[in-house]
C-alpha positions in Angstrom: 59.5 31.8 21.0 61.7 34.8 21.7 60.9 36.5 18.4 57.2 36.5 19.3 57.6 38.3 22.6 57.1 42.0 22.9 58.0 44.0 26.0 55.5 46.8 26.6 56.5 49.9 28.8 53.5 52.1 29.9 54.2 55.8 30.5 57.8 55.3 31.5 59.0 58.5 33.2 62.8 58.2 33.2 64.4 57.5 29.7 67.3 55.6 31.5 64.8 52.8 32.4 64.0 52.5 28.7 67.6 52.2 27.8 68.2 49.7 30.7 65.2 47.7 29.4 66.6 47.6 25.9 69.9 46.2 27.3 68.1 43.6 29.4 66.2 42.5 26.3 69.3 42.2 24.1 71.0 40.2 26.8 68.3 37.6 26.6 67.5 37.7 22.9 64.3 39.6 22.8 63.9 42.4 20.3 60.4 43.8 20.2 59.9 46.9 22.4 56.7 48.9 22.5 56.5 52.2 24.4 53.1 53.6 25.4 53.3 57.3 25.9 56.9 57.6 27.2 57.6 60.9 28.8 60.9 61.4 27.0 61.9 59.4 23.9 64.2 59.3 22.0 66.7 60.3 24.5 70.5 60.4 24.7 70.1 59.1 28.3 68.2 56.0 27.0 70.9 55.3 24.4 73.7 55.6 27.0 72.0 53.2 29.3 71.3 50.7 26.5 75.1 50.1 26.4 75.2 48.8 22.8 71.5 47.7 22.5 70.6 50.9 20.5 69.3 48.8 17.8 66.3 47.8 19.9 65.7 51.5 20.7 65.8 52.4 17.0 63.2 49.8 16.3 61.0 50.6 19.3 57.5 51.6 18.5 55.9 54.5 20.3 52.2 53.9 20.8 49.4 56.3 21.9 47.4 53.6 23.9 47.9 50.1 25.4 45.4 48.4 23.0 47.6 49.8 20.1 50.7 48.2 21.7 48.9 44.9 22.1 47.5 44.6 18.6 47.7 41.1 17.4 48.8 39.6 20.6 47.3 36.2 21.7 48.5 36.3 25.3 49.2 39.3 27.6 50.9 39.4 31.0 50.8 42.3 33.2 53.7 42.6 35.8 52.9 44.1 39.1 54.0 44.0 42.7 50.7 45.3 44.0 47.8 43.1 45.2 44.4 44.0 43.8 41.1 44.3 45.5 39.6 41.8 42.9 42.0 38.9 42.9 43.6 38.5 39.4 44.9 35.1 38.1 48.5 35.2 39.3 51.5 33.3 38.1 55.2 33.5 38.7 57.9 34.3 36.1 58.6 30.6 35.4 55.0 29.9 34.7 54.8 33.0 32.5 57.7 31.6 30.4 56.1 28.2 30.1 52.7 29.6 29.0 54.6 31.8 26.4 56.3 28.7 25.0 52.9 27.0 24.5 51.3 29.8 22.5 51.5 30.0 18.8 51.6 33.7 18.3 52.5 37.1 19.7 52.9 37.6 23.4 53.1 40.8 25.4 54.9 41.4 28.8 53.4 44.6 30.1 55.2 46.8 32.7 53.7 49.9 34.4 54.9 53.2 35.6 57.9 53.4 37.9 55.9 54.8 40.8 52.4 53.5 40.4 52.6 50.4 38.1 49.6 49.4 36.0 46.1 50.6 36.6 43.2 48.2 37.1 41.8 49.4 33.7 45.2 48.4 32.1 45.1 45.0 33.8 41.7 44.4 32.2 43.7 43.8 28.9 45.9 41.1 30.6 45.2 37.4 30.9 47.4 36.9 33.9 49.1 39.1 36.6 52.9 38.1 36.9 54.3 38.6 40.4 58.1 38.2 40.9 58.8 36.7 44.4 60.6 39.3 46.3 61.2 40.3 49.9 57.7 41.2 51.2 59.2 44.0 53.3 60.7 45.6 50.1 58.9 44.2 47.1 59.1 47.0 44.6 61.6 46.4 41.7 62.9 48.9 39.3 61.1 48.5 36.0 64.2 47.4 34.1 65.1 44.9 36.8 61.7 43.4 36.5 62.0 43.2 32.7 65.4 41.5 33.2 63.9 38.8 35.5 61.1 37.9 33.1 63.4 38.0 30.0 65.8 35.7 31.8 63.0 33.2 32.5 61.9 33.4 28.8 65.5 32.6 27.8 65.7 29.7 30.1 62.5 28.2 28.9 63.4 28.8 25.2 66.8 27.1 25.8 65.2 24.1 27.4 62.9 23.7 24.5 65.8 23.5 22.1 67.1 20.2 23.6 66.3 17.3 21.4 64.4 15.3 24.1 62.2 18.4 24.8 61.4 18.8 21.2 60.4 15.2 20.9 58.0 15.5 23.8 56.4 18.7 22.7 52.6 18.1 22.1 51.3 18.4 18.6 49.6 21.6 17.4 46.0 21.4 18.3 45.0 23.3 15.1 43.2 26.3 16.8 44.0 30.0 17.0 43.8 31.8 20.3 41.8 35.0 20.3 43.8 38.2 19.8 43.6 41.3 21.9 41.5 42.9 19.2 39.1 39.9 19.1 38.6 40.2 22.9 38.1 44.0 22.8 35.4 43.6 20.3 33.8 40.8 22.3 33.8 42.7 25.4 32.2 45.7 23.7 29.5 43.4 22.3 29.1 41.7 25.6 28.5 44.9 27.6 26.2 46.3 24.9 24.1 43.2 25.1 23.9 43.2 28.9 22.9 46.9 28.8 20.3 45.9 26.1 18.6 43.4 28.4 18.9 45.7 31.5 21.6 43.7 33.4 24.3 46.3 33.1 24.1 50.0 33.8 27.2 51.9 32.4 26.5 54.6 34.9 26.9 52.2 37.9 29.1 49.4 36.6 30.5 48.6 40.2 32.9 45.7 39.6 30.9 43.8 37.0 33.2 45.0 34.1 36.4 43.9 35.9 35.0 40.6 37.1 33.9 39.7 33.6 37.3 40.6 32.1 38.9 38.4 34.7 36.6 35.5 34.0 37.0 35.4 30.2 40.7 36.3 30.2 41.7 33.4 32.3 39.9 30.9 30.0 42.3 31.4 27.1 39.5 31.9 24.5 40.0 30.7 21.0 38.9 32.8 18.0 36.2 30.2 17.1 34.9 30.4 20.7 34.8 34.2 20.6 32.7 34.0 17.3 30.4 31.4 19.0 29.9 33.8 22.0 29.3 36.8 19.8 26.8 34.8 17.7 24.8 34.0 21.0 25.0 37.7 22.0 23.7 38.8 18.6 20.8 36.2 18.9 20.0 37.6 22.4 19.8 41.2 21.1 17.6 40.2 18.1 15.0 38.3 20.2 14.9 40.5 23.3 13.4 44.0 23.3 15.5 46.7 24.8 15.0 47.1 28.6 14.2 50.9 28.2 
């Protein structure tokens, strides 16, 4: 479980937070760190704050985009303290760990910028929004502290799963593969192209349709076979329907 989890930091401005994140990960046994457009990296400050977890920094991958950092992931969680105008499926850190344990594949925990967090567009790539219960009068956590909380919950869940009685009670594999982030990205591109084809979607005036449909399909936990089925339907719609304009 722990090996399949990657921590993704988006546009981190202070290298010390990258180092503190590496330390938090090492404490709890996580090793995959992805950095999307960090302001300063590599950095002596990051190495100093890592306090011995420099191996994680040395293996960290620097990415040019969030989709690149999520490549191959079957489940993506976005951590945020801010509420959204369009409600997103919300879970707490314990539920996040439980869902991670149940997934047979790569999982990403995504953390946003120190001062502004994740954008709505970045949340479109996430299946769930993870909110850490905090003091409502002072809810903002340092990014490395938020990473520590989620990594701790992952460690607890993993440790509980190692108990013989827990292993004996684990459900059998259902024999399906969840859709990856790339599968979903191609599906969404196909979906909106089809909706534009039939005149239901205008890219110049998307309003909230794009976000609502992302939220709808992300929370269903689509399998690869289901994505292929839906794309087959979309292809048939395009072939039998003349363009709207």
